[in-house]
C-alpha positions, 0 to 999 in steps of 0.5 A, spaced: 141 158 370 148 156 368 150 150 364 154 144 367 162 144 366 166 140 362 168 135 368 160 135 370 162 134 377 163 141 380 157 144 376 153 149 380 146 147 381 140 151 382 140 155 388 135 153 393 136 145 391 137 141 397 143 136 397 142 128 398 144 125 404 149 121 400 152 127 397 153 130 404 156 124 407 161 124 401 163 131 403 165 129 410 169 123 407 172 127 402 174 132 407 177 127 411 181 124 406 183 131 403 185 134 410 191 130 412 194 131 405 193 139 406 196 138 413 202 134 410 203 139 405 203 145 410 208 141 414 213 140 408 213 147 407 214 149 414 219 143 415 215 140 421 219 134 423 213 131 427 207 131 422 207 124 422 205 123 429 198 120 431 196 126 435 198 131 430 194 127 424 188 126 429 187 133 431 187 136 423 183 130 421 178 133 426 179 140 423 178 137 416 172 133 418 169 139 421 169 143 415 166 137 411 160 137 417 159 144 415 157 141 408 153 136 411 149 140 415 148 146 410 141 145 407 142 149 400 148 150 396 148 158 396 155 159 393 155 153 389 159 146 391 165 149 387 166 155 391 164 152 397 170 147 397 174 153 395 172 157 401 173 150 405 180 149 403 182 156 404 180 155 411 183 149 412 190 151 410 189 158 414 188 154 420 193 148 419 198 153 417 197 157 424 197 150 428 203 147 425 207 153 426 205 152 433 206 145 433 213 145 430 216 150 435 219 154 428 220 161 431 225 165 428 230 168 432 232 176 431 238 174 427 234 170 422 236 163 424 230 159 426 230 153 431 226 147 431 224 143 437 223 136 435 216 133 438 217 128 444 212 123 440 217 122 435 223 120 439 224 113 440 222 109 446 227 108 451 229 102 455 229 101 462 236 101 462 237 107 458 233 111 463 236 108 469 243 110 466 240 117 465 237 118 472 244 116 475 248 121 471 243 126 473 244 124 480 251 124 479 251 131 476 247 134 482 251 131 487 257 134 484 254 141 483 252 140 491 259 138 492 262 144 489 257 149 492 259 146 499 267 147 497 265 154 495 262 155 502 267 152 506 273 157 502 269 163 504 268 160 511 275 159 512 277 166 509 272 169 514 275 165 520 282 168 518 280 175 518 276 175 524 283 172 528 287 177 524 282 183 527 283 180 534 290 179 534 290 187 532 285 189 537 286 185 543 291 188 548 292 188 555 290 195 556 283 194 553 281 188 557 283 192 564 281 199 562 273 197 564 274 192 569 273 196 575 267 192 578 266 185 580 261 184 574 266 187 569 272 183 572 268 177 571 266 179 564 273 181 562 276 174 564 270 170 561 272 173 554 278 169 554 274 163 554 270 165 548 277 167 544 279 160 546 273 157 543 274 161 537 281 158 536 278 151 537 273 152 531 278 152 526 280 145 528 274 143 523 275 148 518 281 144 514 285 150 514 291 151 508 298 152 511 298 160 511 291 160 514 293 155 520 299 160 521 295 165 522 291 161 527 297 159 531 299 166 531 292 168 534 294 162 540 300 165 541 298 172 542 292 170 546 296 165 551 301 171 552 296 176 553 293 171 559 299 171 562 299 179 563 292 180 564 289 174 569 293 176 575 291 183 574 284 181 574 285 177 580 288 183 584 282 187 582 277 182 583 280 182 591 279 189 592 273 190 588 270 184 592 272 187 599 269 194 597 263 190 596 263 186 602 265 192 607 258 193 609 258 186 611 264 187 615 268 182 611 275 183 608 277 180 602 284 180 599 288 176 593 295 175 594 301 170 592 304 168 586 300 171 580 295 173 586 292 166 585 290 165 592 284 169 595 282 170 602 275 171 606 275 174 613 268 174 616 265 173 623 260 168 620 265 163 618 266 161 625 260 156 622 262 151 617 255 152 613 256 159 612 263 157 609 260 152 604 254 156 602 259 162 600 264 157 597 258 154 592 256 161 591 263 164 589 265 158 585 264 159 578 267 166 578 273 163 582 274 158 576 273 163 571 279 168 574 283 161 575 284 162 583 288 156 585 286 156 593 280 160 597 281 161 605 276 162 610 277 165 617 272 168 622 278 173 624 284 176 621 289 173 626 286 166 626 291 160 626 286 155 624 282 156 618 278 152 612 281 152 605 279 149 598 284 147 593 282 148 586 285 145 580 284 151 574 288 151 568 294 155 567 294 162 566 297 161 559 292 155 557 287 156 552 280 155 555 273 154 553 266 152 556 263 145 554 257 143 558 257 148 563 265 147 565 271 151 563 276 146 560 282 147 556 282 147 549 284 140 546 291 140 542 
């Protein structure tokens, strides 16, 4: 058996001797006091700024108390109290170092520098006014970013719009529009293209184009207007001939004539009845408007001096048009 040391407090006692309840309780209190001190020393070595926070101290207080609890529950001192305390200190230091390093966010970067993230618990509480100012600044920043995104999207939209008009100017010709217009349906489609192009011109009104871009838009308008003056009379002439071929089996004759071929005449025995005239006009009305006929005439035989006619009010051939609410209207200036 070994003799007591000079201090008398850490002498080893015979193996197997049970410790008193008061001795065990004292160990818990000892570790509860020493544990935070050890953690604080570790924090100082690791340069942890938030070691004084209540959550950190409480956590490692529990670790220290847990180590003390081991001593409380251990029935015998097989290692001796001095060696046991040394092992406990090592355990506490090891877990304290790992935990505090994680708490501090002290992670070394590849170039050897380290960045430390201060705990939110260590920051002073902010007043309601300060929080409101921060929220307003954040909202303003988000609104500014959204505005910048919208502005960039609008720039892209303008560029795409102008490029589309430039392609139309280069590719849209009289021959291209007339070459495939060889039936009543294809003729109507060719004429309807002008309404779609007029809508494209109108769309640029809302884009706030720059001066150079607006010049391209106006050049497109002039090109389209000039093209309509050439193409629409030719389409009306083709339509009269194509419809005459289509209605031949019904013994109906059709012709387009007059200035710009803007009058169309239908001759058929059935037009002796007014109800047939009214029904035919209703059915043909949309196509006649698309081709911009000004007048339709109905005769029940070719040499009739009296006949029924309808005066239409179409846009001029050089006017740009668009479809709105199912109606063909001139594009607003």
